[in-house]
All heavy atoms as a GROMACS GRO file, in nm:
protein
  569
    1MET      N    1  -0.399  -1.284  -1.589
    1MET     CA    2  -0.334  -1.319  -1.466
    1MET      C    3  -0.213  -1.229  -1.441
    1MET      O    4  -0.192  -1.181  -1.329
    1MET     CB    5  -0.295  -1.467  -1.470
    1MET     CG    6  -0.233  -1.515  -1.344
    1MET     SD    7  -0.352  -1.523  -1.211
    1MET     CE    8  -0.268  -1.611  -1.090
    2THR      N    9  -0.138  -1.204  -1.546
    2THR     CA   10  -0.017  -1.122  -1.534
    2THR      C   11  -0.056  -0.978  -1.494
    2THR      O   12   0.009  -0.919  -1.409
    2THR     CB   13   0.058  -1.120  -1.667
    2THR    OG1   14   0.092  -1.252  -1.702
    2THR    CG2   15   0.187  -1.040  -1.654
    3LEU      N   16  -0.160  -0.926  -1.555
    3LEU     CA   17  -0.203  -0.790  -1.527
    3LEU      C   18  -0.251  -0.778  -1.381
    3LEU      O   19  -0.218  -0.682  -1.312
    3LEU     CB   20  -0.316  -0.749  -1.622
    3LEU     CG   21  -0.369  -0.606  -1.607
    3LEU    CD1   22  -0.260  -0.504  -1.633
    3LEU    CD2   23  -0.488  -0.585  -1.698
    4ALA      N   24  -0.324  -0.875  -1.332
    4ALA     CA   25  -0.373  -0.874  -1.196
    4ALA      C   26  -0.257  -0.879  -1.097
    4ALA      O   27  -0.256  -0.808  -0.994
    4ALA     CB   28  -0.470  -0.990  -1.169
    5LEU      N   29  -0.157  -0.963  -1.124
    5LEU     CA   30  -0.041  -0.970  -1.036
    5LEU      C   31   0.038  -0.841  -1.037
    5LEU      O   32   0.083  -0.794  -0.929
    5LEU     CB   33   0.051  -1.087  -1.079
    5LEU     CG   34   0.003  -1.227  -1.049
    5LEU    CD1   35   0.092  -1.331  -1.114
    5LEU    CD2   36  -0.003  -1.247  -0.900
    6ASN      N   37   0.054  -0.780  -1.155
    6ASN     CA   38   0.129  -0.655  -1.159
    6ASN      C   39   0.054  -0.541  -1.091
    6ASN      O   40   0.120  -0.461  -1.022
    6ASN     CB   41   0.159  -0.618  -1.306
    6ASN     CG   42   0.267  -0.706  -1.365
    6ASN    OD1   43   0.352  -0.753  -1.296
    6ASN    ND2   44   0.258  -0.726  -1.496
    7ILE      N   45  -0.074  -0.533  -1.105
    7ILE     CA   46  -0.152  -0.430  -1.039
    7ILE      C   47  -0.147  -0.450  -0.888
    7ILE      O   48  -0.130  -0.354  -0.811
    7ILE     CB   49  -0.295  -0.426  -1.092
    7ILE    CG1   50  -0.298  -0.374  -1.235
    7ILE    CG2   51  -0.387  -0.340  -1.002
    7ILE    CD1   52  -0.432  -0.381  -1.302
    8GLY      N   53  -0.164  -0.573  -0.844
    8GLY     CA   54  -0.155  -0.604  -0.700
    8GLY      C   55  -0.020  -0.572  -0.645
    8GLY      O   56  -0.007  -0.520  -0.531
    9LEU      N   57   0.087  -0.598  -0.720
    9LEU     CA   58   0.222  -0.571  -0.676
    9LEU      C   59   0.245  -0.419  -0.662
    9LEU      O   60   0.302  -0.374  -0.566
    9LEU     CB   61   0.322  -0.630  -0.772
    9LEU     CG   62   0.471  -0.615  -0.737
    9LEU    CD1   63   0.499  -0.685  -0.604
    9LEU    CD2   64   0.556  -0.674  -0.845
   10ILE      N   65   0.194  -0.342  -0.756
   10ILE     CA   66   0.211  -0.197  -0.749
   10ILE      C   67   0.134  -0.137  -0.631
   10ILE      O   68   0.188  -0.056  -0.557
   10ILE     CB   69   0.164  -0.132  -0.884
   10ILE    CG1   70   0.259  -0.169  -0.993
   10ILE    CG2   71   0.151   0.019  -0.870
   10ILE    CD1   72   0.213  -0.133  -1.132
   11ILE      N   73   0.013  -0.184  -0.608
   11ILE     CA   74  -0.068  -0.134  -0.500
   11ILE      C   75  -0.005  -0.166  -0.364
   11ILE      O   76   0.006  -0.081  -0.275
   11ILE     CB   77  -0.211  -0.186  -0.509
   11ILE    CG1   78  -0.282  -0.122  -0.630
   11ILE    CG2   79  -0.292  -0.158  -0.381
   11ILE    CD1   80  -0.416  -0.182  -0.660
   12THR      N   81   0.036  -0.291  -0.346
   12THR     CA   82   0.098  -0.332  -0.219
   12THR      C   83   0.232  -0.264  -0.201
   12THR      O   84   0.267  -0.233  -0.087
   12THR     CB   85   0.108  -0.484  -0.207
   12THR    OG1   86   0.181  -0.535  -0.319
   12THR    CG2   87  -0.027  -0.552  -0.198
   13SER      N   88   0.304  -0.240  -0.307
   13SER     CA   89   0.433  -0.171  -0.294
   13SER      C   90   0.414  -0.029  -0.245
   13SER      O   91   0.484   0.016  -0.152
   13SER     CB   92   0.507  -0.168  -0.428
   13SER     OG   93   0.539  -0.298  -0.468
   14LEU      N   94   0.320   0.043  -0.304
   14LEU     CA   95   0.293   0.182  -0.260
   14LEU      C   96   0.239   0.184  -0.117
   14LEU      O   97   0.279   0.269  -0.038
   14LEU     CB   98   0.196   0.246  -0.355
   14LEU     CG   99   0.246   0.271  -0.497
   14LEU    CD1  100   0.136   0.322  -0.584
   14LEU    CD2  101   0.364   0.366  -0.496
   15LEU      N  102   0.153   0.090  -0.084
   15LEU     CA  103   0.097   0.083   0.051
   15LEU      C  104   0.204   0.052   0.153
   15LEU      O  105   0.208   0.109   0.262
   15LEU     CB  106  -0.017  -0.019   0.056
   15LEU     CG  107  -0.097  -0.028   0.184
   15LEU    CD1  108  -0.166   0.107   0.211
   15LEU    CD2  109  -0.204  -0.138   0.170
   16LEU      N  110   0.295  -0.037   0.119
   16LEU     CA  111   0.405  -0.071   0.208
   16LEU      C  112   0.499   0.046   0.231
   16LEU      O  113   0.545   0.069   0.340
   16LEU     CB  114   0.479  -0.191   0.150
   16LEU     CG  115   0.575  -0.268   0.243
   16LEU    CD1  116   0.497  -0.321   0.364
   16LEU    CD2  117   0.640  -0.381   0.171
   17ILE      N  118   0.524   0.124   0.128
   17ILE     CA  119   0.609   0.243   0.143
   17ILE      C  120   0.544   0.342   0.237
   17ILE      O  121   0.608   0.396   0.330
   17ILE     CB  122   0.634   0.310   0.004
   17ILE    CG1  123   0.726   0.221  -0.081
   17ILE    CG2  124   0.690   0.450   0.019
   17ILE    CD1  125   0.736   0.266  -0.224
   18VAL      N  126   0.415   0.367   0.220
   18VAL     CA  127   0.344   0.459   0.307
   18VAL      C  128   0.342   0.409   0.451
   18VAL      O  129   0.366   0.486   0.548
   18VAL     CB  130   0.200   0.480   0.259
   18VAL    CG1  131   0.116   0.558   0.357
   18VAL    CG2  132   0.201   0.556   0.125
   19LEU      N  133   0.317   0.280   0.474
   19LEU     CA  134   0.313   0.226   0.608
   19LEU      C  135   0.450   0.235   0.677
   19LEU      O  136   0.457   0.264   0.794
   19LEU     CB  137   0.265   0.082   0.604
   19LEU     CG  138   0.115   0.063   0.577
   19LEU    CD1  139   0.082  -0.084   0.556
   19LEU    CD2  140   0.031   0.124   0.687
   20VAL      N  141   0.556   0.208   0.603
   20VAL     CA  142   0.690   0.215   0.663
   20VAL      C  143   0.722   0.360   0.701
   20VAL      O  144   0.780   0.387   0.804
   20VAL     CB  145   0.794   0.154   0.568
   20VAL    CG1  146   0.935   0.189   0.612
   20VAL    CG2  147   0.778   0.003   0.560
   21LEU      N  148   0.683   0.451   0.614
   21LEU     CA  149   0.711   0.592   0.644
   21LEU      C  150   0.628   0.648   0.761
   21LEU      O  151   0.665   0.745   0.827
   21LEU     CB  152   0.685   0.678   0.522
   21LEU     CG  153   0.789   0.663   0.409
   21LEU    CD1  154   0.747   0.745   0.290
   21LEU    CD2  155   0.926   0.705   0.456
   22LEU      N  156   0.515   0.584   0.789
   22LEU     CA  157   0.432   0.629   0.901
   22LEU      C  158   0.484   0.584   1.036
   22LEU      O  159   0.442   0.637   1.139
   22LEU     CB  160   0.288   0.578   0.884
   22LEU     CG  161   0.205   0.654   0.783
   22LEU    CD1  162   0.067   0.587   0.767
   22LEU    CD2  163   0.187   0.796   0.822
   23HIS      N  164   0.573   0.487   1.036
   23HIS     CA  165   0.626   0.440   1.166
   23HIS      C  166   0.703   0.548   1.236
   23HIS      O  167   0.767   0.636   1.175
   23HIS     CB  168   0.718   0.316   1.146
   23HIS     CG  169   0.641   0.191   1.133
   23HIS    ND1  170   0.598   0.121   1.239
   23HIS    CD2  171   0.600   0.124   1.024
   23HIS    CE1  172   0.535   0.013   1.197
   23HIS    NE2  173   0.533   0.014   1.068
   24ARG      N  174   0.703   0.544   1.366
   24ARG     CA  175   0.773   0.644   1.446
   24ARG      C  176   0.923   0.617   1.440
   24ARG      O  177   0.967   0.507   1.466
   24ARG     CB  178   0.728   0.634   1.594
   24ARG     CG  179   0.784   0.739   1.682
   24ARG     CD  180   0.713   0.737   1.813
   24ARG     NE  181   0.784   0.829   1.903
   24ARG     CZ  182   0.836   0.792   2.018
   24ARG    NH1  183   0.824   0.669   2.060
   24ARG    NH2  184   0.898   0.880   2.092
   25ALA      N  185   0.997   0.720   1.404
   25ALA     CA  186   1.141   0.704   1.392
   25ALA      C  187   1.212   0.791   1.498
   25ALA      O  188   1.151   0.874   1.561
   25ALA     CB  189   1.182   0.749   1.252
   26LYS      N  190   1.339   0.763   1.513
   26LYS     CA  191   1.416   0.841   1.612
   26LYS      C  192   1.428   0.987   1.570
   26LYS      O  193   1.427   1.076   1.652
   26LYS     CB  194   1.555   0.780   1.626
   26LYS     CG  195   1.555   0.644   1.689
   26LYS     CD  196   1.697   0.590   1.700
   26LYS     CE  197   1.692   0.448   1.759
   26LYS     NZ  198   1.828   0.390   1.762
   27GLY      N  199   1.440   1.010   1.438
   27GLY     CA  200   1.458   1.143   1.391
   27GLY      C  201   1.328   1.216   1.354
   27GLY      O  202   1.329   1.325   1.304
   28GLY      N  203   1.217   1.153   1.375
   28GLY     CA  204   1.087   1.213   1.344
   28GLY      C  205   1.034   1.154   1.216
   28GLY      O  206   0.938   1.082   1.217
   29GLY      N  207   1.094   1.187   1.102
   29GLY     CA  208   1.049   1.134   0.976
   29GLY      C  209   0.912   1.186   0.930
   29GLY      O  210   0.869   1.289   0.976
   30LEU      N  211   0.850   1.114   0.845
   30LEU     CA  212   0.721   1.153   0.793
   30LEU      C  213   0.613   1.144   0.897
   30LEU      O  214   0.514   1.217   0.892
   30LEU     CB  215   0.688   1.069   0.671
   30LEU     CG  216   0.562   1.103   0.592
   30LEU    CD1  217   0.580   1.243   0.535
   30LEU    CD2  218   0.539   1.007   0.483
   31SER      N  219   0.630   1.056   0.997
   31SER     CA  220   0.526   1.041   1.097
   31SER      C  221   0.513   1.165   1.182
   31SER      O  222   0.406   1.192   1.236
   31SER     CB  223   0.559   0.922   1.187
   31SER     OG  224   0.680   0.940   1.255
   32SER      N  225   0.617   1.248   1.194
   32SER     CA  226   0.605   1.370   1.273
   32SER      C  227   0.525   1.476   1.200
   32SER      O  228   0.476   1.569   1.263
   32SER     CB  229   0.745   1.424   1.308
   32SER     OG  230   0.811   1.464   1.190
   33LEU      N  231   0.508   1.464   1.068
   33LEU     CA  232   0.427   1.558   0.993
   33LEU      C  233   0.281   1.547   1.038
   33LEU      O  234   0.210   1.648   1.045
   33LEU     CB  235   0.436   1.534   0.847
   33LEU     CG  236   0.569   1.570   0.778
   33LEU    CD1  237   0.563   1.531   0.632
   33LEU    CD2  238   0.595   1.718   0.788
   34PHE      N  239   0.236   1.431   1.062
   34PHE     CA  240   0.093   1.411   1.098
   34PHE      C  241   0.071   1.441   1.246
   34PHE      O  242  -0.041   1.481   1.280
   34PHE     CB  243   0.050   1.265   1.067
   34PHE     CG  244   0.057   1.234   0.919
   34PHE    CD1  245   0.155   1.148   0.873
   34PHE    CD2  246  -0.030   1.292   0.831
   34PHE    CE1  247   0.162   1.121   0.739
   34PHE    CE2  248  -0.021   1.265   0.698
   34PHE     CZ  249   0.074   1.180   0.651
   35GLY      N  250   0.169   1.426   1.328
   35GLY     CA  251   0.152   1.453   1.470
   35GLY      C  252   0.196   1.596   1.507
   35GLY      O  253   0.178   1.640   1.619
   36GLY      N  254   0.259   1.668   1.414
   36GLY     CA  255   0.304   1.800   1.443
   36GLY      C  256   0.432   1.801   1.528
   36GLY      O  257   0.472   1.906   1.575
   37GLY      N  258   0.492   1.686   1.550
   37GLY     CA  259   0.615   1.680   1.630
   37GLY      C  260   0.591   1.686   1.776
   37GLY      O  261   0.680   1.692   1.856
   38VAL      N  262   0.465   1.688   1.820
   38VAL     CA  263   0.433   1.695   1.962
   38VAL      C  264   0.416   1.553   2.016
   38VAL      O  265   0.345   1.473   1.960
   38VAL     CB  266   0.300   1.773   1.984
   38VAL    CG1  267   0.262   1.775   2.130
   38VAL    CG2  268   0.310   1.913   1.926
   39GLN      N  269   0.483   1.525   2.126
   39GLN     CA  270   0.473   1.393   2.189
   39GLN      C  271   0.340   1.386   2.260
   39GLN      O  272   0.304   1.476   2.333
   39GLN     CB  273   0.590   1.374   2.287
   39GLN     CG  274   0.724   1.365   2.220
   39GLN     CD  275   0.739   1.245   2.132
   39GLN    OE1  276   0.681   1.140   2.157
   39GLN    NE2  277   0.815   1.260   2.027
   40SER      N  278   0.271   1.280   2.239
   40SER     CA  279   0.140   1.263   2.307
   40SER      C  280   0.141   1.134   2.387
   40SER      O  281   0.242   1.063   2.395
   40SER     CB  282   0.029   1.257   2.201
   40SER     OG  283   0.042   1.144   2.121
   41SER      N  284   0.027   1.104   2.445
   41SER     CA  285   0.015   0.983   2.522
   41SER      C  286   0.012   0.859   2.435
   41SER      O  287   0.015   0.746   2.485
   41SER     CB  288  -0.107   0.988   2.612
   41SER     OG  289  -0.222   0.996   2.526
   42LEU      N  290   0.002   0.876   2.301
   42LEU     CA  291  -0.004   0.763   2.213
   42LEU      C  292   0.134   0.718   2.169
   42LEU      O  293   0.144   0.629   2.086
   42LEU     CB  294  -0.088   0.799   2.088
   42LEU     CG  295  -0.235   0.827   2.113
   42LEU    CD1  296  -0.303   0.867   1.981
   42LEU    CD2  297  -0.303   0.702   2.170
   43SER      N  298   0.238   0.779   2.218
   43SER     CA  299   0.374   0.742   2.176
   43SER      C  300   0.415   0.610   2.249
   43SER      O  301   0.360   0.573   2.350
   43SER     CB  302   0.472   0.851   2.208
   43SER     OG  303   0.479   0.871   2.346
   44GLY      N  304   0.519   0.548   2.194
   44GLY     CA  305   0.565   0.424   2.255
   44GLY      C  306   0.496   0.304   2.194
   44GLY      O  307   0.469   0.302   2.078
   45SER      N  308   0.469   0.208   2.278
   45SER     CA  309   0.408   0.084   2.228
   45SER      C  310   0.257   0.088   2.254
   45SER      O  311   0.203   0.008   2.331
   45SER     CB  312   0.471  -0.039   2.295
   45SER     OG  313   0.453  -0.030   2.434
   46SER      N  314   0.190   0.185   2.195
   46SER     CA  315   0.046   0.198   2.214
   46SER      C  316  -0.025   0.102   2.119
   46SER      O  317   0.032   0.033   2.040
   46SER     CB  318   0.002   0.340   2.189
   46SER     OG  319   0.022   0.372   2.052
   47VAL      N  320  -0.155   0.102   2.137
   47VAL     CA  321  -0.241   0.017   2.052
   47VAL      C  322  -0.229   0.058   1.906
   47VAL      O  323  -0.224  -0.025   1.817
   47VAL     CB  324  -0.387   0.025   2.102
   47VAL    CG1  325  -0.479  -0.054   2.009
   47VAL    CG2  326  -0.398  -0.030   2.243
   48VAL      N  327  -0.224   0.188   1.883
   48VAL     CA  328  -0.214   0.240   1.747
   48VAL      C  329  -0.085   0.190   1.680
   48VAL      O  330  -0.085   0.144   1.566
   48VAL     CB  331  -0.220   0.393   1.746
   48VAL    CG1  332  -0.197   0.447   1.606
   48VAL    CG2  333  -0.353   0.441   1.801
   49GLU      N  334   0.025   0.198   1.754
   49GLU     CA  335   0.155   0.158   1.693
   49GLU      C  336   0.158   0.006   1.676
   49GLU      O  337   0.214  -0.042   1.576
   49GLU     CB  338   0.271   0.206   1.782
   49GLU     CG  339   0.401   0.190   1.715
   49GLU     CD  340   0.505   0.283   1.766
   49GLU    OE1  341   0.471   0.387   1.824
   49GLU    OE2  342   0.623   0.251   1.749
   50LYS      N  343   0.101  -0.068   1.767
   50LYS     CA  344   0.098  -0.215   1.751
   50LYS      C  345   0.016  -0.254   1.629
   50LYS      O  346   0.054  -0.344   1.551
   50LYS     CB  347   0.040  -0.278   1.877
   50LYS     CG  348   0.135  -0.280   1.994
   50LYS     CD  349   0.076  -0.349   2.114
   50LYS     CE  350   0.166  -0.339   2.234
   50LYS     NZ  351   0.105  -0.393   2.355
   51ASN      N  352  -0.098  -0.184   1.610
   51ASN     CA  353  -0.181  -0.215   1.494
   51ASN      C  354  -0.112  -0.175   1.365
   51ASN      O  355  -0.126  -0.243   1.262
   51ASN     CB  356  -0.316  -0.143   1.503
   51ASN     CG  357  -0.405  -0.209   1.606
   51ASN    OD1  358  -0.392  -0.325   1.638
   51ASN    ND2  359  -0.499  -0.134   1.660
   52LEU      N  360  -0.036  -0.066   1.365
   52LEU     CA  361   0.041  -0.023   1.249
   52LEU      C  362   0.150  -0.127   1.219
   52LEU      O  363   0.174  -0.160   1.103
   52LEU     CB  364   0.105   0.112   1.271
   52LEU     CG  365   0.183   0.175   1.158
   52LEU    CD1  366   0.092   0.197   1.039
   52LEU    CD2  367   0.244   0.304   1.200
   53ASP      N  368   0.214  -0.183   1.321
   53ASP     CA  369   0.310  -0.290   1.300
   53ASP      C  370   0.247  -0.411   1.239
   53ASP      O  371   0.302  -0.468   1.145
   53ASP     CB  372   0.376  -0.329   1.436
   53ASP     CG  373   0.469  -0.222   1.490
   53ASP    OD1  374   0.511  -0.136   1.412
   53ASP    OD2  375   0.494  -0.227   1.611
   54ARG      N  376   0.132  -0.451   1.292
   54ARG     CA  377   0.064  -0.571   1.237
   54ARG      C  378   0.023  -0.549   1.091
   54ARG      O  379   0.034  -0.638   1.008
   54ARG     CB  380  -0.057  -0.603   1.323
   54ARG     CG  381  -0.027  -0.654   1.460
   54ARG     CD  382  -0.149  -0.683   1.538
   54ARG     NE  383  -0.113  -0.720   1.675
   54ARG     CZ  384  -0.178  -0.678   1.780
   54ARG    NH1  385  -0.284  -0.602   1.771
   54ARG    NH2  386  -0.136  -0.714   1.900
   55LEU      N  387  -0.029  -0.429   1.063
   55LEU     CA  388  -0.073  -0.400   0.927
   55LEU      C  389   0.045  -0.399   0.830
   55LEU      O  390   0.034  -0.449   0.717
   55LEU     CB  391  -0.147  -0.266   0.923
   55LEU     CG  392  -0.206  -0.226   0.791
   55LEU    CD1  393  -0.312  -0.328   0.749
   55LEU    CD2  394  -0.269  -0.089   0.802
   56THR      N  395   0.158  -0.347   0.875
   56THR     CA  396   0.278  -0.344   0.793
   56THR      C  397   0.327  -0.486   0.765
   56THR      O  398   0.364  -0.517   0.650
   56THR     CB  399   0.390  -0.263   0.860
   56THR    OG1  400   0.341  -0.131   0.891
   56THR    CG2  401   0.513  -0.250   0.774
   57ILE      N  402   0.326  -0.568   0.864
   57ILE     CA  403   0.370  -0.710   0.842
   57ILE      C  404   0.274  -0.783   0.749
   57ILE      O  405   0.316  -0.855   0.658
   57ILE     CB  406   0.382  -0.781   0.978
   57ILE    CG1  407   0.501  -0.725   1.058
   57ILE    CG2  408   0.396  -0.933   0.959
   57ILE    CD1  409   0.507  -0.772   1.201
   58PHE      N  410   0.144  -0.759   0.766
   58PHE     CA  411   0.044  -0.824   0.682
   58PHE      C  412   0.061  -0.780   0.534
   58PHE      O  413   0.061  -0.865   0.445
   58PHE     CB  414  -0.097  -0.790   0.732
   58PHE     CG  415  -0.206  -0.848   0.647
   58PHE    CD1  416  -0.235  -0.982   0.650
   58PHE    CD2  417  -0.279  -0.766   0.565
   58PHE    CE1  418  -0.334  -1.036   0.570
   58PHE    CE2  419  -0.382  -0.817   0.484
   58PHE     CZ  420  -0.406  -0.951   0.488
   59VAL      N  421   0.074  -0.652   0.512
   59VAL     CA  422   0.092  -0.600   0.373
   59VAL      C  423   0.226  -0.652   0.319
   59VAL      O  424   0.235  -0.683   0.201
   59VAL     CB  425   0.084  -0.447   0.373
   59VAL    CG1  426   0.120  -0.393   0.236
   59VAL    CG2  427  -0.054  -0.403   0.411
   60GLY      N  428   0.328  -0.661   0.402
   60GLY     CA  429   0.457  -0.714   0.356
   60GLY      C  430   0.445  -0.862   0.311
   60GLY      O  431   0.508  -0.901   0.213
   61LEU      N  432   0.368  -0.937   0.382
   61LEU     CA  433   0.346  -1.078   0.344
   61LEU      C  434   0.268  -1.088   0.214
   61LEU      O  435   0.300  -1.173   0.128
   61LEU     CB  436   0.277  -1.156   0.454
   61LEU     CG  437   0.362  -1.179   0.580
   61LEU    CD1  438   0.274  -1.245   0.689
   61LEU    CD2  439   0.480  -1.266   0.548
   62ILE      N  440   0.168  -1.004   0.198
   62ILE     CA  441   0.091  -1.002   0.072
   62ILE      C  442   0.180  -0.961  -0.042
   62ILE      O  443   0.175  -1.017  -0.153
   62ILE     CB  444  -0.030  -0.907   0.084
   62ILE    CG1  445  -0.126  -0.955   0.195
   62ILE    CG2  446  -0.105  -0.894  -0.049
   62ILE    CD1  447  -0.188  -1.091   0.171
   63TRP      N  448   0.267  -0.859  -0.016
   63TRP     CA  449   0.365  -0.814  -0.118
   63TRP      C  450   0.456  -0.930  -0.156
   63TRP      O  451   0.483  -0.950  -0.275
   63TRP     CB  452   0.442  -0.699  -0.062
   63TRP     CG  453   0.548  -0.644  -0.154
   63TRP    CD1  454   0.528  -0.558  -0.258
   63TRP    CD2  455   0.687  -0.673  -0.149
   63TRP    NE1  456   0.651  -0.530  -0.317
   63TRP    CE2  457   0.749  -0.603  -0.252
   63TRP    CE3  458   0.766  -0.754  -0.068
   63TRP    CZ2  459   0.886  -0.607  -0.276
   63TRP    CZ3  460   0.903  -0.762  -0.094
   63TRP    CH2  461   0.960  -0.688  -0.198
   64LEU      N  462   0.502  -1.007  -0.061
   64LEU     CA  463   0.590  -1.121  -0.088
   64LEU      C  464   0.520  -1.229  -0.173
   64LEU      O  465   0.578  -1.285  -0.266
   64LEU     CB  466   0.639  -1.182   0.044
   64LEU     CG  467   0.738  -1.299   0.034
   64LEU    CD1  468   0.870  -1.246  -0.024
   64LEU    CD2  469   0.758  -1.362   0.165
   65ILE      N  470   0.392  -1.249  -0.145
   65ILE     CA  471   0.315  -1.346  -0.226
   65ILE      C  472   0.302  -1.299  -0.371
   65ILE      O  473   0.316  -1.375  -0.462
   65ILE     CB  474   0.174  -1.366  -0.162
   65ILE    CG1  475   0.192  -1.446  -0.030
   65ILE    CG2  476   0.082  -1.440  -0.258
   65ILE    CD1  477   0.068  -1.452   0.055
   66PHE      N  478   0.278  -1.166  -0.388
   66PHE     CA  479   0.271  -1.114  -0.524
   66PHE      C  480   0.406  -1.126  -0.595
   66PHE      O  481   0.412  -1.153  -0.712
   66PHE     CB  482   0.227  -0.965  -0.523
   66PHE     CG  483   0.079  -0.951  -0.515
   66PHE    CD1  484   0.017  -0.879  -0.414
   66PHE    CD2  485  -0.003  -1.003  -0.615
   66PHE    CE1  486  -0.119  -0.865  -0.407
   66PHE    CE2  487  -0.143  -0.988  -0.609
   66PHE     CZ  488  -0.197  -0.919  -0.504
   67ILE      N  489   0.518  -1.104  -0.523
   67ILE     CA  490   0.650  -1.116  -0.585
   67ILE      C  491   0.675  -1.260  -0.632
   67ILE      O  492   0.720  -1.283  -0.743
   67ILE     CB  493   0.761  -1.077  -0.482
   67ILE    CG1  494   0.760  -0.926  -0.460
   67ILE    CG2  495   0.898  -1.122  -0.528
   67ILE    CD1  496   0.810  -0.844  -0.574
   68VAL      N  497   0.640  -1.359  -0.547
   68VAL     CA  498   0.653  -1.497  -0.587
   68VAL      C  499   0.562  -1.530  -0.702
   68VAL      O  500   0.604  -1.602  -0.798
   68VAL     CB  501   0.624  -1.590  -0.465
   68VAL    CG1  502   0.617  -1.735  -0.506
   68VAL    CG2  503   0.733  -1.571  -0.357
   69GLY      N  504   0.442  -1.478  -0.701
   69GLY     CA  505   0.348  -1.499  -0.814
   69GLY      C  506   0.397  -1.444  -0.944
   69GLY      O  507   0.388  -1.511  -1.051
   70VAL      N  508   0.455  -1.322  -0.941
   70VAL     CA  509   0.509  -1.266  -1.060
   70VAL      C  510   0.629  -1.346  -1.110
   70VAL      O  511   0.646  -1.370  -1.231
   70VAL     CB  512   0.550  -1.115  -1.037
   70VAL    CG1  513   0.634  -1.062  -1.153
   70VAL    CG2  514   0.426  -1.029  -1.018
   71GLY      N  515   0.713  -1.390  -1.019
   71GLY     CA  516   0.827  -1.473  -1.058
   71GLY      C  517   0.784  -1.604  -1.120
   71GLY      O  518   0.844  -1.648  -1.222
   72LEU      N  519   0.686  -1.668  -1.065
   72LEU     CA  520   0.637  -1.795  -1.122
   72LEU      C  521   0.569  -1.770  -1.258
   72LEU      O  522   0.580  -1.852  -1.346
   72LEU     CB  523   0.538  -1.862  -1.024
   72LEU     CG  524   0.602  -1.921  -0.899
   72LEU    CD1  525   0.491  -1.973  -0.805
   72LEU    CD2  526   0.699  -2.031  -0.933
   73ASP      N  527   0.500  -1.657  -1.268
   73ASP     CA  528   0.436  -1.624  -1.396
   73ASP      C  529   0.542  -1.600  -1.504
   73ASP      O  530   0.523  -1.643  -1.618
   73ASP     CB  531   0.348  -1.500  -1.377
   73ASP     CG  532   0.268  -1.469  -1.501
   73ASP    OD1  533   0.212  -1.562  -1.561
   73ASP    OD2  534   0.256  -1.351  -1.537
   74ILE      N  535   0.648  -1.536  -1.468
   74ILE     CA  536   0.755  -1.514  -1.566
   74ILE      C  537   0.822  -1.647  -1.603
   74ILE      O  538   0.853  -1.670  -1.722
   74ILE     CB  539   0.860  -1.412  -1.512
   74ILE    CG1  540   0.799  -1.272  -1.504
   74ILE    CG2  541   0.985  -1.411  -1.594
   74ILE    CD1  542   0.885  -1.173  -1.432
   75LYS      N  543   0.844  -1.733  -1.504
   75LYS     CA  544   0.911  -1.857  -1.528
   75LYS      C  545   0.827  -1.950  -1.621
   75LYS      O  546   0.885  -2.016  -1.709
   75LYS     CB  547   0.941  -1.929  -1.396
   75LYS     CG  548   1.015  -2.060  -1.412
   75LYS     CD  549   1.047  -2.120  -1.279
   75LYS     CE  550   1.125  -2.250  -1.298
   75LYS     NZ  551   1.162  -2.310  -1.170
   76TYR      N  552   0.701  -1.954  -1.600
   76TYR     CA  553   0.619  -2.052  -1.676
   76TYR      C  554   0.542  -1.989  -1.792
   76TYR      O  555   0.450  -2.051  -1.847
   76TYR     CB  556   0.518  -2.120  -1.581
   76TYR     CG  557   0.589  -2.207  -1.480
   76TYR    CD1  558   0.585  -2.180  -1.345
   76TYR    CD2  559   0.664  -2.318  -1.521
   76TYR    CE1  560   0.651  -2.259  -1.251
   76TYR    CE2  561   0.731  -2.397  -1.431
   76TYR     CZ  562   0.724  -2.369  -1.297
   76TYR     OH  563   0.789  -2.446  -1.207
   77SER      N  564   0.580  -1.869  -1.830
   77SER     CA  565   0.512  -1.803  -1.949
   77SER      C  566   0.587  -1.840  -2.076
   77SER      O  567   0.702  -1.853  -2.084
   77SER     CB  568   0.511  -1.653  -1.932
   77SER     OG  569   0.426  -1.618  -1.825
   0.00000   0.00000   0.00000
């Protein structure tokens, strides 16, 4: 159980880092690397950005569940 929680925590942590870095920032950030810095019709509150927001929130909630699970595993071990 501990191994599964730790592996899940590592995977969701890395995925959450990537998803946060993909968000559009004021200064460009990592998201401008994939778009080449060119503004397109997909900028703003497009479907792609809304889905990225939803996916980031979902992965964040899964990450939070893994954190609570690891904490409970440590407490009751």
